[in-house]
C-alpha positions, 0 to 999 in steps of 0.5 A, spaced: 492 475 538 485 474 541 478 474 538 475 481 535 484 483 535 487 485 529 494 485 528 496 492 524 503 493 520 506 501 518 506 503 511 510 510 509 510 513 502 514 517 497 511 523 500 513 522 508 504 520 509 503 513 516 500 508 515 498 502 520 494 497 515 491 490 517 495 488 511 501 487 508 505 487 502 506 479 501 512 477 504 513 481 508 512 486 514 510 492 511 503 495 510 499 495 504 495 500 503 490 494 499 488 493 506 481 493 509 482 497 515 487 502 515 489 508 519 493 514 518 498 516 523 501 522 521 502 529 522 497 532 531 496 524 532 491 527 537 487 530 533 489 529 525 488 521 526 483 518 520 481 512 520 479 508 513 475 502 512 474 498 505 467 496 504 469 492 498 476 489 501 476 485 493 484 487 490 484 491 485 485 487 477 494 489 479 495 483 473 491 487 468 494 493 470 501 489 470 501 488 463 499 495 460 505 498 463 508 493 461 507 494 454 510 500 454 515 499 459 520 501 455 517 510 454 519 512 461 525 514 463 529 512 469 527 515 475 520 513 473 521 506 471 524 506 478 517 510 482 513 503 479 519 498 479 517 500 487 510 501 487 509 495 483 514 491 489 508 494 494 503 492 490 505 484 492 506 483 482 513 482 483 
């Protein structure tokens, strides 16, 4: 890749929103919404495309959030657990 170029990784949310992200989820080619550069590409790409640039690209404290979730894990039903499980994987927690 040439200087000034950024590789982008595709990510689609459960709701159908589509993004190109400057970082991928660890160990995959799936785009991470924790990237510094995120381009939303769903809808009419000629008029709806948006570029998000995070000024502070530091990652949130997922470890603390994970610990909090584990403390109340048994209170979630199976559907909620499945959704949370997938989201935790996307964050790279496991």
